[in-house]
C-alpha positions as YAML, in Angstrom:
chain: A
units: angstrom
residues:
- id: 1
  name: MET
  ca: [16.81, -11.89, 23.13]
- id: 2
  name: ASP
  ca: [15.80, -12.00, 26.86]
- id: 3
  name: ASP
  ca: [12.10, -11.57, 27.75]
- id: 4
  name: ASP
  ca: [12.44, -8.02, 29.24]
- id: 5
  name: ARG
  ca: [14.20, -6.74, 26.03]
- id: 6
  name: GLN
  ca: [11.66, -8.40, 23.77]
- id: 7
  name: ALA
  ca: [8.79, -6.95, 25.79]
- id: 8
  name: GLN
  ca: [10.33, -3.43, 25.71]
- id: 9
  name: PHE
  ca: [10.85, -3.61, 21.91]
- id: 10
  name: THR
  ca: [7.23, -4.70, 21.45]
- id: 11
  name: ARG
  ca: [5.98, -1.77, 23.55]
- id: 12
  name: ASP
  ca: [8.10, 0.70, 21.58]
- id: 13
  name: PHE
  ca: [6.72, -0.47, 18.19]
- id: 14
  name: ALA
  ca: [3.19, -0.60, 19.59]
- id: 15
  name: ARG
  ca: [3.52, 3.15, 20.59]
- id: 16
  name: ASP
  ca: [5.28, 4.13, 17.39]
- id: 17
  name: ARG
  ca: [8.27, 5.41, 19.30]
- id: 18
  name: TYR
  ca: [10.95, 3.37, 17.54]
- id: 19
  name: THR
  ca: [13.12, 5.39, 15.17]
- id: 20
  name: THR
  ca: [16.01, 4.26, 12.96]
- id: 21
  name: SER
  ca: [19.54, 5.10, 13.96]
- id: 22
  name: ALA
  ca: [20.65, 4.82, 10.38]
- id: 23
  name: PRO
  ca: [19.92, 7.92, 8.27]
- id: 24
  name: VAL
  ca: [17.58, 7.51, 5.38]
- id: 25
  name: SER
  ca: [19.49, 10.11, 3.40]
- id: 26
  name: PRO
  ca: [21.68, 13.17, 4.25]
- id: 27
  name: ALA
  ca: [19.60, 15.37, 6.62]
- id: 28
  name: VAL
  ca: [18.27, 18.61, 5.06]
- id: 29
  name: ASP
  ca: [16.64, 21.55, 6.72]
- id: 30
  name: SER
  ca: [13.28, 20.99, 5.23]
- id: 31
  name: ALA
  ca: [9.97, 20.48, 7.12]
- id: 32
  name: ALA
  ca: [7.77, 17.63, 5.89]
- id: 33
  name: ASN
  ca: [4.97, 19.94, 4.78]
- id: 34
  name: ALA
  ca: [7.44, 21.90, 2.65]
- id: 35
  name: LEU
  ca: [8.51, 18.69, 0.91]
- id: 36
  name: LEU
  ca: [4.94, 17.89, 0.01]
- id: 37
  name: LEU
  ca: [4.17, 21.45, -1.18]
- id: 38
  name: ARG
  ca: [7.31, 21.31, -3.37]
- id: 39
  name: TYR
  ca: [6.16, 18.09, -5.08]
- id: 40
  name: SER
  ca: [5.90, 18.80, -8.82]
- id: 41
  name: ASN
  ca: [6.59, 17.19, -12.19]
- id: 42
  name: ALA
  ca: [10.32, 17.45, -11.31]
- id: 43
  name: ALA
  ca: [9.78, 14.91, -8.52]
- id: 44
  name: SER
  ca: [10.21, 11.13, -9.19]
- id: 45
  name: PHE
  ca: [9.12, 9.77, -5.76]
- id: 46
  name: PHE
  ca: [7.16, 10.87, -2.73]
- id: 47
  name: PHE
  ca: [6.48, 8.72, 0.34]
- id: 48
  name: ALA
  ca: [4.93, 9.86, 3.62]
- id: 49
  name: THR
  ca: [4.49, 7.64, 6.63]
- id: 50
  name: PRO
  ca: [3.27, 8.28, 10.15]
- id: 51
  name: ARG
  ca: [7.05, 8.89, 11.05]
- id: 52
  name: ARG
  ca: [8.86, 10.27, 7.97]
- id: 53
  name: THR
  ca: [8.58, 12.01, 4.65]
- id: 54
  name: LEU
  ca: [10.68, 11.33, 1.53]
- id: 55
  name: LEU
  ca: [10.93, 13.46, -1.59]
- id: 56
  name: GLY
  ca: [12.99, 12.02, -4.50]
- id: 57
  name: SER
  ca: [13.97, 13.86, -7.62]
- id: 58
  name: GLY
  ca: [15.45, 12.68, -10.89]
- id: 59
  name: LEU
  ca: [16.83, 9.25, -11.77]
- id: 60
  name: ARG
  ca: [20.33, 8.07, -10.89]
- id: 61
  name: ALA
  ca: [20.00, 4.32, -11.59]
- id: 62
  name: ARG
  ca: [17.25, 1.90, -12.42]
- id: 63
  name: VAL
  ca: [16.87, -1.72, -11.09]
- id: 64
  name: ALA
  ca: [16.89, -4.23, -13.99]
- id: 65
  name: ALA
  ca: [13.41, -4.74, -15.25]
- id: 66
  name: SER
  ca: [12.93, -8.40, -14.31]
- id: 67
  name: PRO
  ca: [10.39, -10.09, -12.00]
- id: 68
  name: GLY
  ca: [11.39, -9.87, -8.34]
- id: 69
  name: CYS
  ca: [14.56, -8.33, -6.93]
- id: 70
  name: ASP
  ca: [17.26, -10.40, -5.08]
- id: 71
  name: SER
  ca: [19.98, -9.11, -2.77]
- id: 72
  name: ALA
  ca: [22.68, -9.40, -5.48]
- id: 73
  name: ALA
  ca: [20.66, -7.13, -7.75]
- id: 74
  name: LEU
  ca: [20.28, -4.59, -4.95]
- id: 75
  name: ARG
  ca: [23.96, -4.56, -4.16]
- id: 76
  name: ALA
  ca: [24.80, -3.99, -7.80]
- id: 77
  name: VAL
  ca: [22.45, -0.98, -8.04]
- id: 78
  name: PHE
  ca: [23.73, 0.52, -4.77]
- id: 79
  name: ASP
  ca: [27.34, 0.03, -6.02]
- id: 80
  name: GLN
  ca: [26.46, 1.80, -9.27]
- id: 81
  name: ALA
  ca: [24.80, 4.63, -7.44]
- id: 82
  name: ARG
  ca: [27.82, 5.12, -5.13]
- id: 83
  name: ASP
  ca: [30.15, 5.16, -8.12]
- id: 84
  name: ASP
  ca: [27.94, 7.88, -9.54]
- id: 85
  name: GLY
  ca: [28.44, 9.98, -6.35]
- id: 86
  name: ALA
  ca: [25.46, 9.05, -4.16]
- id: 87
  name: ALA
  ca: [26.62, 8.98, -0.53]
- id: 88
  name: THR
  ca: [23.63, 7.14, 0.90]
- id: 89
  name: PRO
  ca: [21.49, 5.86, -2.00]
- id: 90
  name: LEU
  ca: [17.88, 4.59, -1.63]
- id: 91
  name: ILE
  ca: [16.10, 2.16, -3.92]
- id: 92
  name: VAL
  ca: [12.50, 3.28, -4.27]
- id: 93
  name: GLY
  ca: [9.40, 2.33, -6.22]
- id: 94
  name: ALA
  ca: [6.77, -0.36, -6.62]
- id: 95
  name: LEU
  ca: [6.42, -4.00, -7.37]
- id: 96
  name: ALA
  ca: [3.34, -5.56, -8.98]
- id: 97
  name: PHE
  ca: [0.76, -7.97, -7.73]
- id: 98
  name: ASP
  ca: [1.86, -10.58, -10.29]
- id: 99
  name: SER
  ca: [5.45, -11.59, -9.91]
- id: 100
  name: GLU
  ca: [5.69, -11.96, -13.69]
- id: 101
  name: VAL
  ca: [5.17, -8.24, -14.15]
- id: 102
  name: ALA
  ca: [8.49, -6.18, -13.98]
- id: 103
  name: PRO
  ca: [8.93, -3.97, -10.92]
- id: 104
  name: VAL
  ca: [9.33, -0.21, -11.15]
- id: 105
  name: LEU
  ca: [12.38, 0.33, -8.88]
- id: 106
  name: PHE
  ca: [15.08, 3.01, -9.18]
- id: 107
  name: VAL
  ca: [17.52, 5.21, -7.30]
- id: 108
  name: PRO
  ca: [16.51, 8.93, -7.34]
- id: 109
  name: ARG
  ca: [19.30, 11.42, -8.06]
- id: 110
  name: THR
  ca: [18.47, 13.24, -4.76]
- id: 111
  name: VAL
  ca: [16.39, 12.29, -1.78]
- id: 112
  name: GLU
  ca: [15.30, 14.75, 0.87]
- id: 113
  name: ARG
  ca: [13.81, 13.68, 4.13]
- id: 114
  name: ALA
  ca: [11.91, 15.08, 7.09]
- id: 115
  name: GLY
  ca: [9.68, 13.87, 9.86]
- id: 116
  name: ALA
  ca: [5.95, 13.25, 9.76]
- id: 117
  name: LEU
  ca: [3.65, 15.57, 7.96]
- id: 118
  name: ARG
  ca: [1.67, 18.11, 10.02]
- id: 119
  name: HIS
  ca: [-1.66, 17.21, 8.41]
- id: 120
  name: VAL
  ca: [-3.73, 19.88, 10.24]
- id: 121
  name: GLU
  ca: [-1.51, 22.50, 8.66]
- id: 122
  name: LEU
  ca: [-1.90, 21.42, 5.12]
- id: 123
  name: PRO
  ca: [-3.81, 23.67, 2.75]
- id: 124
  name: ALA
  ca: [-7.49, 23.03, 2.31]
- id: 125
  name: PRO
  ca: [-8.26, 20.48, -0.49]
- id: 126
  name: ARG
  ca: [-9.44, 21.55, -3.94]
- id: 127
  name: ALA
  ca: [-10.46, 19.61, -7.00]
- id: 128
  name: ALA
  ca: [-7.56, 17.94, -8.92]
- id: 129
  name: ALA
  ca: [-9.77, 17.08, -11.85]
- id: 130
  name: GLN
  ca: [-12.51, 18.89, -13.79]
- id: 131
  name: ARG
  ca: [-15.81, 17.70, -15.19]
- id: 132
  name: CYS
  ca: [-15.05, 14.04, -15.30]
- id: 133
  name: VAL
  ca: [-16.66, 11.03, -17.01]
- id: 134
  name: THR
  ca: [-16.37, 7.71, -15.34]
- id: 135
  name: HIS
  ca: [-16.51, 4.12, -16.67]
- id: 136
  name: GLU
  ca: [-16.68, 0.96, -14.49]
- id: 137
  name: LYS
  ca: [-14.81, -2.20, -15.29]
- id: 138
  name: PRO
  ca: [-16.66, -4.38, -14.44]
- id: 139
  name: SER
  ca: [-20.06, -2.77, -13.60]
- id: 140
  name: ALA
  ca: [-21.41, -3.11, -10.09]
- id: 141
  name: ALA
  ca: [-23.83, -5.80, -11.28]
- id: 142
  name: ALA
  ca: [-21.14, -7.71, -13.08]
- id: 143
  name: TYR
  ca: [-18.93, -7.55, -10.02]
- id: 144
  name: ALA
  ca: [-21.66, -9.00, -7.85]
- id: 145
  name: ALA
  ca: [-21.89, -11.87, -10.35]
- id: 146
  name: HIS
  ca: [-18.14, -12.38, -10.09]
- id: 147
  name: VAL
  ca: [-18.51, -12.60, -6.32]
- id: 148
  name: GLU
  ca: [-21.10, -15.22, -6.70]
- id: 149
  name: ARG
  ca: [-18.79, -17.20, -9.02]
- id: 150
  name: ALA
  ca: [-16.09, -17.05, -6.39]
- id: 151
  name: LEU
  ca: [-18.56, -18.25, -3.72]
- id: 152
  name: GLN
  ca: [-19.52, -21.23, -6.03]
- id: 153
  name: ARG
  ca: [-15.80, -21.95, -6.34]
- id: 154
  name: MET
  ca: [-15.44, -22.08, -2.50]
- id: 155
  name: ARG
  ca: [-18.31, -24.54, -2.26]
- id: 156
  name: SER
  ca: [-16.74, -26.91, -4.76]
- id: 157
  name: SER
  ca: [-13.00, -26.52, -3.80]
- id: 158
  name: SER
  ca: [-10.54, -25.83, -1.00]
- id: 159
  name: LEU
  ca: [-10.54, -22.09, -1.72]
- id: 160
  name: LYS
  ca: [-11.08, -20.28, 1.53]
- id: 161
  name: LYS
  ca: [-10.69, -16.70, 0.46]
- id: 162
  name: VAL
  ca: [-10.15, -14.68, -2.75]
- id: 163
  name: VAL
  ca: [-9.83, -10.98, -3.27]
- id: 164
  name: LEU
  ca: [-11.66, -9.62, -6.35]
- id: 165
  name: ALA
  ca: [-11.04, -6.21, -7.72]
- id: 166
  name: ARG
  ca: [-12.86, -3.58, -9.76]
- id: 167
  name: ALA
  ca: [-11.38, -0.73, -11.82]
- id: 168
  name: LEU
  ca: [-12.86, 2.73, -12.48]
- id: 169
  name: GLU
  ca: [-11.64, 4.77, -15.44]
- id: 170
  name: ILE
  ca: [-11.72, 8.55, -14.99]
- id: 171
  name: ALA
  ca: [-11.49, 11.04, -17.89]
- id: 172
  name: SER
  ca: [-11.10, 14.65, -16.97]
- id: 173
  name: GLU
  ca: [-11.82, 17.57, -19.19]
- id: 174
  name: SER
  ca: [-8.31, 18.87, -18.55]
- id: 175
  name: ASP
  ca: [-5.06, 17.45, -17.19]
- id: 176
  name: ILE
  ca: [-5.31, 16.17, -13.62]
- id: 177
  name: ASP
  ca: [-3.31, 18.31, -11.22]
- id: 178
  name: GLN
  ca: [-1.09, 15.56, -9.79]
- id: 179
  name: ALA
  ca: [0.55, 17.83, -7.15]
- id: 180
  name: GLN
  ca: [-2.92, 18.87, -5.84]
- id: 181
  name: LEU
  ca: [-4.00, 15.20, -5.97]
- id: 182
  name: LEU
  ca: [-1.15, 14.22, -3.73]
- id: 183
  name: ARG
  ca: [-1.76, 16.98, -1.31]
- id: 184
  name: ASN
  ca: [-5.44, 16.06, -1.09]
- id: 185
  name: LEU
  ca: [-4.59, 12.38, -0.51]
- id: 186
  name: ALA
  ca: [-2.05, 13.34, 2.26]
- id: 187
  name: ARG
  ca: [-4.48, 15.55, 4.10]
- id: 188
  name: ARG
  ca: [-6.97, 12.70, 4.45]
- id: 189
  name: ASN
  ca: [-4.45, 10.01, 5.41]
- id: 190
  name: PRO
  ca: [-2.57, 11.01, 8.64]
- id: 191
  name: ALA
  ca: [-2.19, 7.53, 9.89]
- id: 192
  name: GLY
  ca: [-1.25, 5.82, 6.56]
- id: 193
  name: PHE
  ca: [1.16, 5.89, 3.62]
- id: 194
  name: THR
  ca: [0.82, 8.52, 0.95]
- id: 195
  name: PHE
  ca: [2.77, 7.94, -2.19]
- id: 196
  name: ALA
  ca: [3.60, 8.95, -5.80]
- id: 197
  name: VAL
  ca: [5.91, 6.92, -7.95]
- id: 198
  name: ASP
  ca: [7.12, 7.82, -11.46]
- id: 199
  name: LEU
  ca: [6.23, 5.20, -14.00]
- id: 200
  name: PRO
  ca: [7.77, 4.60, -17.45]
- id: 201
  name: VAL
  ca: [6.10, 6.39, -20.33]
- id: 202
  name: ALA
  ca: [5.79, 5.15, -23.92]
- id: 203
  name: THR
  ca: [7.79, 7.90, -25.53]
- id: 204
  name: ARG
  ca: [9.99, 10.81, -24.52]
- id: 205
  name: GLY
  ca: [8.04, 14.02, -23.91]
- id: 206
  name: CYS
  ca: [4.80, 12.33, -22.76]
- id: 207
  name: ALA
  ca: [2.91, 13.68, -19.81]
- id: 208
  name: PRO
  ca: [4.17, 12.25, -16.51]
- id: 209
  name: ARG
  ca: [2.61, 8.90, -15.60]
- id: 210
  name: ARG
  ca: [2.45, 8.07, -11.90]
- id: 211
  name: LEU
  ca: [1.14, 5.57, -9.41]
- id: 212
  name: MET
  ca: [-0.46, 7.67, -6.67]
- id: 213
  name: GLY
  ca: [-2.37, 6.75, -3.64]
- id: 214
  name: ALA
  ca: [-2.97, 6.69, 0.17]
- id: 215
  name: SER
  ca: [-2.65, 3.22, 1.60]
- id: 216
  name: PRO
  ca: [-3.70, 2.32, 5.22]
- id: 217
  name: GLU
  ca: [-1.71, -0.85, 5.23]
- id: 218
  name: LEU
  ca: [2.00, -1.50, 6.08]
- id: 219
  name: LEU
  ca: [3.29, -4.65, 4.51]
- id: 220
  name: VAL
  ca: [6.57, -4.70, 6.38]
- id: 221
  name: GLU
  ca: [9.15, -2.37, 7.96]
- id: 222
  name: ARG
  ca: [12.69, -3.37, 8.79]
- id: 223
  name: GLN
  ca: [14.95, -1.24, 11.00]
- id: 224
  name: GLY
  ca: [18.18, -2.95, 11.93]
- id: 225
  name: LEU
  ca: [17.21, -6.45, 13.23]
- id: 226
  name: GLN
  ca: [13.69, -5.33, 14.14]
- id: 227
  name: VAL
  ca: [10.63, -6.17, 12.00]
- id: 228
  name: LEU
  ca: [7.09, -4.81, 11.93]
- id: 229
  name: ALA
  ca: [4.20, -6.01, 9.80]
- id: 230
  name: ASN
  ca: [0.66, -4.60, 10.09]
- id: 231
  name: PRO
  ca: [-1.89, -6.81, 8.17]
- id: 232
  name: ILE
  ca: [-5.26, -5.26, 7.65]
- id: 233
  name: ALA
  ca: [-8.36, -7.30, 6.57]
- id: 234
  name: GLY
  ca: [-11.94, -7.15, 7.35]
- id: 235
  name: SER
  ca: [-13.66, -3.75, 6.56]
- id: 236
  name: VAL
  ca: [-16.97, -1.97, 6.74]
- id: 237
  name: PRO
  ca: [-17.94, 1.42, 5.26]
- id: 238
  name: ARG
  ca: [-18.18, 4.37, 7.71]
- id: 239
  name: CYS
  ca: [-21.32, 6.48, 8.20]
- id: 240
  name: ALA
  ca: [-21.83, 10.24, 8.60]
- id: 241
  name: ASP
  ca: [-24.09, 9.66, 11.65]
- id: 242
  name: ALA
  ca: [-21.78, 9.39, 14.67]
- id: 243
  name: ALA
  ca: [-23.82, 6.83, 16.53]
- id: 244
  name: GLU
  ca: [-24.30, 4.58, 13.53]
- id: 245
  name: ASP
  ca: [-20.63, 4.96, 12.60]
- id: 246
  name: ALA
  ca: [-19.49, 3.82, 16.09]
- id: 247
  name: ALA
  ca: [-21.92, 0.90, 16.04]
- id: 248
  name: ARG
  ca: [-20.50, -0.26, 12.69]
- id: 249
  name: GLY
  ca: [-16.97, -0.23, 14.08]
- id: 250
  name: LYS
  ca: [-18.10, -2.10, 17.16]
- id: 251
  name: ALA
  ca: [-19.93, -4.65, 15.14]
- id: 252
  name: LEU
  ca: [-16.80, -5.18, 12.87]
- id: 253
  name: LEU
  ca: [-14.90, -6.22, 16.06]
- id: 254
  name: THR
  ca: [-17.27, -9.15, 16.69]
- id: 255
  name: SER
  ca: [-18.19, -10.07, 13.08]
- id: 256
  name: ALA
  ca: [-17.45, -13.78, 12.60]
- id: 257
  name: LYS
  ca: [-17.09, -13.36, 8.85]
- id: 258
  name: ASP
  ca: [-14.64, -10.48, 9.13]
- id: 259
  name: LEU
  ca: [-12.62, -12.07, 12.02]
- id: 260
  name: HIS
  ca: [-12.31, -15.26, 9.94]
- id: 261
  name: GLU
  ca: [-11.02, -13.19, 6.95]
- id: 262
  name: HIS
  ca: [-8.65, -11.37, 9.18]
- id: 263
  name: ASP
  ca: [-7.23, -14.53, 10.80]
- id: 264
  name: LEU
  ca: [-6.38, -15.96, 7.45]
- id: 265
  name: VAL
  ca: [-4.17, -12.97, 6.67]
- id: 266
  name: VAL
  ca: [-2.47, -12.85, 10.08]
- id: 267
  name: ASP
  ca: [-1.64, -16.61, 9.99]
- id: 268
  name: ALA
  ca: [-0.11, -16.15, 6.51]
- id: 269
  name: VAL
  ca: [2.02, -13.23, 7.68]
- id: 270
  name: LEU
  ca: [3.21, -15.18, 10.71]
- id: 271
  name: ASP
  ca: [4.05, -18.32, 8.53]
- id: 272
  name: ALA
  ca: [6.07, -16.11, 6.12]
- id: 273
  name: LEU
  ca: [8.01, -14.24, 8.73]
- id: 274
  name: ARG
  ca: [8.95, -17.14, 11.07]
- id: 275
  name: PRO
  ca: [11.79, -18.48, 8.96]
- id: 276
  name: TYR
  ca: [13.42, -15.06, 9.08]
- id: 277
  name: CYS
  ca: [12.88, -14.21, 12.75]
- id: 278
  name: ARG
  ca: [14.32, -15.28, 16.10]
- id: 279
  name: TRP
  ca: [11.06, -14.47, 17.77]
- id: 280
  name: ILE
  ca: [7.68, -13.00, 16.71]
- id: 281
  name: GLU
  ca: [4.92, -11.51, 18.92]
- id: 282
  name: CYS
  ca: [1.34, -11.08, 17.77]
- id: 283
  name: PRO
  ca: [-1.79, -9.94, 19.72]
- id: 284
  name: THR
  ca: [-4.48, -12.47, 20.29]
- id: 285
  name: ALA
  ca: [-7.13, -10.29, 18.75]
- id: 286
  name: PRO
  ca: [-7.23, -7.42, 16.17]
- id: 287
  name: SER
  ca: [-7.72, -3.87, 16.91]
- id: 288
  name: LEU
  ca: [-9.98, -1.28, 15.11]
- id: 289
  name: ILE
  ca: [-8.52, 1.39, 12.85]
- id: 290
  name: SER
  ca: [-10.21, 3.78, 10.53]
- id: 291
  name: THR
  ca: [-9.72, 5.90, 7.37]
- id: 292
  name: ALA
  ca: [-12.07, 8.67, 6.29]
- id: 293
  name: THR
  ca: [-14.34, 6.10, 4.59]
- id: 294
  name: LEU
  ca: [-13.75, 2.64, 6.22]
- id: 295
  name: TRP
  ca: [-13.34, 0.79, 9.46]
- id: 296
  name: HIS
  ca: [-10.61, -1.94, 9.34]
- id: 297
  name: LEU
  ca: [-9.44, -4.84, 11.59]
- id: 298
  name: SER
  ca: [-5.70, -4.43, 12.14]
- id: 299
  name: THR
  ca: [-2.96, -6.45, 13.83]
- id: 300
  name: ARG
  ca: [0.53, -5.36, 14.50]
- id: 301
  name: VAL
  ca: [3.11, -8.14, 14.36]
- id: 302
  name: VAL
  ca: [6.68, -7.49, 15.59]
- id: 303
  name: GLY
  ca: [9.77, -9.67, 15.56]
- id: 304
  name: GLU
  ca: [13.60, -9.76, 15.42]
- id: 305
  name: LEU
  ca: [15.67, -11.00, 12.40]
- id: 306
  name: ARG
  ca: [17.93, -13.95, 12.59]
- id: 307
  name: ASP
  ca: [20.24, -12.72, 9.83]
- id: 308
  name: PRO
  ca: [21.20, -9.02, 9.40]
- id: 309
  name: ALA
  ca: [21.67, -9.63, 5.71]
- id: 310
  name: THR
  ca: [17.91, -9.96, 5.21]
- id: 311
  name: THR
  ca: [16.68, -6.71, 3.66]
- id: 312
  name: SER
  ca: [13.33, -5.11, 3.94]
- id: 313
  name: LEU
  ca: [12.74, -5.98, 0.25]
- id: 314
  name: ASP
  ca: [13.52, -9.67, 0.98]
- id: 315
  name: LEU
  ca: [10.89, -9.67, 3.70]
- id: 316
  name: ALA
  ca: [8.32, -7.83, 1.52]
- id: 317
  name: GLN
  ca: [8.75, -10.33, -1.29]
- id: 318
  name: ALA
  ca: [8.42, -13.24, 1.13]
- id: 319
  name: LEU
  ca: [5.18, -11.78, 2.44]
- id: 320
  name: HIS
  ca: [3.70, -10.76, -0.90]
- id: 321
  name: PRO
  ca: [0.97, -11.37, -1.83]
- id: 322
  name: THR
  ca: [-0.75, -11.89, 1.55]
- id: 323
  name: PRO
  ca: [-4.32, -13.21, 1.72]
- id: 324
  name: ALA
  ca: [-5.38, -9.57, 2.29]
- id: 325
  name: VAL
  ca: [-4.90, -8.85, -1.46]
- id: 326
  name: CYS
  ca: [-4.84, -12.40, -2.97]
- id: 327
  name: GLY
  ca: [-6.55, -15.13, -0.96]
- id: 328
  name: GLN
  ca: [-6.04, -18.56, 0.51]
- id: 329
  name: PRO
  ca: [-4.65, -20.96, -0.60]
- id: 330
  name: ARG
  ca: [-2.53, -18.58, -2.55]
- id: 331
  name: GLN
  ca: [-2.14, -20.39, -5.79]
- id: 332
  name: LEU
  ca: [-5.79, -21.39, -6.04]
- id: 333
  name: ALA
  ca: [-6.72, -17.77, -5.23]
- id: 334
  name: ARG
  ca: [-4.32, -16.49, -7.94]
- id: 335
  name: ASP
  ca: [-5.84, -18.86, -10.47]
- id: 336
  name: THR
  ca: [-9.37, -17.70, -9.53]
- id: 337
  name: ILE
  ca: [-8.42, -14.01, -9.93]
- id: 338
  name: ARG
  ca: [-6.91, -14.61, -13.40]
- id: 339
  name: GLU
  ca: [-10.08, -16.43, -14.42]
- id: 340
  name: ILE
  ca: [-12.66, -13.99, -13.05]
- id: 341
  name: GLU
  ca: [-11.09, -10.49, -13.14]
- id: 342
  name: PRO
  ca: [-11.53, -8.76, -16.54]
- id: 343
  name: PHE
  ca: [-8.25, -6.76, -16.40]
- id: 344
  name: CYS
  ca: [-4.60, -6.93, -15.37]
- id: 345
  name: ARG
  ca: [-3.98, -5.44, -11.90]
- id: 346
  name: GLY
  ca: [-0.56, -4.08, -12.74]
- id: 347
  name: LEU
  ca: [0.83, -2.44, -9.61]
- id: 348
  name: PHE
  ca: [-2.46, -2.46, -7.77]
- id: 349
  name: THR
  ca: [-2.21, -4.76, -4.69]
- id: 350
  name: GLY
  ca: [1.48, -4.88, -5.05]
- id: 351
  name: MET
  ca: [3.88, -2.92, -2.78]
- id: 352
  name: VAL
  ca: [5.39, 0.55, -2.73]
- id: 353
  name: GLY
  ca: [8.20, 1.87, -0.63]
- id: 354
  name: TRP
  ca: [11.98, 2.13, -0.12]
- id: 355
  name: CYS
  ca: [15.12, 0.14, 0.86]
- id: 356
  name: ASP
  ca: [18.57, 1.53, 1.83]
- id: 357
  name: ALA
  ca: [21.99, -0.09, 1.43]
- id: 358
  name: GLN
  ca: [21.73, -1.32, 5.03]
- id: 359
  name: GLY
  ca: [18.61, -3.27, 4.18]
- id: 360
  name: ASP
  ca: [16.30, -1.00, 6.23]
- id: 361
  name: GLY
  ca: [13.10, 0.13, 4.61]
- id: 362
  name: GLU
  ca: [9.33, 0.37, 4.56]
- id: 363
  name: TRP
  ca: [6.83, -1.26, 2.10]
- id: 364
  name: ALA
  ca: [3.19, -0.46, 2.06]
- id: 365
  name: VAL
  ca: [0.47, -2.48, 0.24]
- id: 366
  name: THR
  ca: [-0.49, -0.60, -2.92]
- id: 367
  name: ILE
  ca: [-4.28, 0.02, -2.32]
- id: 368
  name: ARG
  ca: [-6.47, 3.08, -2.39]
- id: 369
  name: CYS
  ca: [-4.55, 4.04, -5.56]
- id: 370
  name: ALA
  ca: [-4.63, 5.01, -9.21]
- id: 371
  name: GLU
  ca: [-2.39, 5.24, -12.25]
- id: 372
  name: VAL
  ca: [-2.62, 8.83, -13.37]
- id: 373
  name: GLN
  ca: [-1.45, 10.45, -16.66]
- id: 374
  name: ALA
  ca: [-2.64, 13.67, -18.29]
- id: 375
  name: GLY
  ca: [-6.34, 13.87, -17.96]
- id: 376
  name: ARG
  ca: [-6.97, 10.17, -17.20]
- id: 377
  name: ALA
  ca: [-6.78, 8.04, -14.13]
- id: 378
  name: ARG
  ca: [-7.49, 4.37, -13.48]
- id: 379
  name: LEU
  ca: [-8.60, 3.66, -9.96]
- id: 380
  name: TYR
  ca: [-8.68, 0.25, -8.31]
- id: 381
  name: ALA
  ca: [-10.56, -1.29, -5.39]
- id: 382
  name: GLY
  ca: [-10.90, -4.83, -4.08]
- id: 383
  name: ALA
  ca: [-12.74, -6.89, -1.55]
- id: 384
  name: GLY
  ca: [-11.98, -10.11, 0.32]
- id: 385
  name: ILE
  ca: [-14.51, -12.79, -0.54]
- id: 386
  name: VAL
  ca: [-15.00, -15.65, 2.04]
- id: 387
  name: PRO
  ca: [-17.82, -18.09, 2.28]
- id: 388
  name: ALA
  ca: [-20.05, -15.89, 4.40]
- id: 389
  name: SER
  ca: [-19.70, -12.90, 1.99]
- id: 390
  name: GLU
  ca: [-22.81, -11.32, 0.40]
- id: 391
  name: PRO
  ca: [-22.26, -10.00, -3.23]
- id: 392
  name: LEU
  ca: [-24.16, -6.73, -2.83]
- id: 393
  name: LEU
  ca: [-22.21, -5.95, 0.47]
- id: 394
  name: GLU
  ca: [-18.93, -6.53, -1.41]
- id: 395
  name: VAL
  ca: [-20.06, -4.13, -4.18]
- id: 396
  name: ALA
  ca: [-20.70, -1.56, -1.44]
- id: 397
  name: GLU
  ca: [-17.23, -2.17, 0.12]
- id: 398
  name: THR
  ca: [-15.48, -1.65, -3.20]
- id: 399
  name: GLY
  ca: [-17.50, 1.49, -3.73]
- id: 400
  name: ALA
  ca: [-16.36, 2.80, -0.36]
- id: 401
  name: LYS
  ca: [-12.76, 2.05, -1.20]
- id: 402
  name: PHE
  ca: [-12.97, 3.98, -4.41]
- id: 403
  name: CYS
  ca: [-13.90, 7.02, -2.39]
- id: 404
  name: ALA
  ca: [-10.39, 7.76, -1.08]
- id: 405
  name: MET
  ca: [-9.19, 8.53, -4.71]
- id: 406
  name: LEU
  ca: [-12.47, 10.02, -5.90]
- id: 407
  name: ASP
  ca: [-12.63, 12.47, -3.04]
- id: 408
  name: ALA
  ca: [-9.01, 13.50, -3.62]
- id: 409
  name: LEU
  ca: [-9.76, 14.06, -7.27]
- id: 410
  name: GLY
  ca: [-12.85, 16.06, -6.55]
- id: 411
  name: VAL
  ca: [-15.09, 13.55, -8.34]
- id: 412
  name: GLY
  ca: [-18.55, 12.39, -7.16]
- id: 413
  name: ALA
  ca: [-19.45, 9.14, -5.35]
- id: 414
  name: ALA
  ca: [-18.40, 5.76, -6.59]
- id: 415
  name: PRO
  ca: [-20.87, 3.63, -8.56]
...
C-alpha cells in the first residue's frame, strides 16, 4: 500500500467514517431504536456499536462446543446455515477468558440490522430489578489483600501486570426485566458496545439466561483487508463536580503508573497483529475517552491484512487475552489469576461479537457485564495491577466499574 492510501485509510478509521461494502445481513426497513425496543425473550442476540445495530432471533446452527474456533469450523457452520436456507448467515456470540472454557457461538435464524442507535431518543431509564440484596465475592477488604498478594508476586518474579477481578451477586425480589436492562445499558453507552447473548440453560423451560453488558472496548474489527483495534487500559473514576472531573481526566493522561499499564497493552496488541498485517499504524501517545463512570486511556491501532482468508475471529483469538484483561507476561499472569481469584470468570473478560462468511466482523472485550437469569445477576469488575498500584485505589476502581451494571439495574452504589 502506498503512503497516501495508508494515510487516508488511517484518517477514515480515526474519524469513524469507514463503512463495510459487504452487507451484514439482508437490509430491512428498521430503525436501530426500533430493534432495541423490540428486544424481548424471543431474541437470541443483540449487538449495538457506534456504527450499527444487530438483532438476532432464534437459533439456526450452533458452533461445536470446543475451546477456540478455527476457520474450518466456521466454514462448516456457514455451509450448514446456507443449506438450511440462510442467504447471508452470521456467527454471533461470546468466547470465554479461559481458552479451556467452551465458547457460546451460534447462527441466529434471522438477523436484522440498522445503523447506529439514536441514544438521545431512547426512553428514559427505569429500574430493571426490585428490592435487591447484594453479596460481594470477594469483599472489598479481601480484594485489597489480593492486590497486595499480586504486588508481592511482582517484587519476587518477572510479573509486570495482572488483572484481578471481583464478582457481585444480585438477588432481586422479582425477575429482572432483561429488555429494560438492555435499554438502560444502551442509553448510557453511546460510544461503546451494548450486547445481550443467549446462554445455554440447564433444562428446557428455564428462564432465559443471558450475558448482558455495555463494553467501552473494541478488541478488533475486520472489514475487508482493513483492521482496527482499540486497546483501553488505565482508568480513574469520574466525579460529579465538573472541575474535579476534568482534573482527574487530565491527571490520567500524565499518570506514570497508568501510562505504563497502557503501554503494556498496546505493545501486546501490536505484537499480536504484526504477523497478520502488511502495515500497522499506532499513535505515539494515548487519548482520553470516558464512560458515565470512568475516564480511560485509549489507543486506536489500524492496519491492513496480508491474507484475505484471515477472519475477524482469527484476529480476535490471536489478540485474546490482552494485558488489559489478563496481564504480562501472559502465562505468569494467568497462573496468578488462577491462584488468587476465588471464582471462575466464565465469559467475563472474554469477547463478544459477530463474524460473517467473508470474515468481516467486530469483537468487543466482555467487560461491564453480568450473567442474568430470572431474579439473579452476577456482575464482574476487574482492575489492572502494576507495581505502582495501591490496593485501596484498585478497590475503588472496581467499585466504579460495577456502577455501569448497577445503575442499569436500578440498584444502589457498589461496595
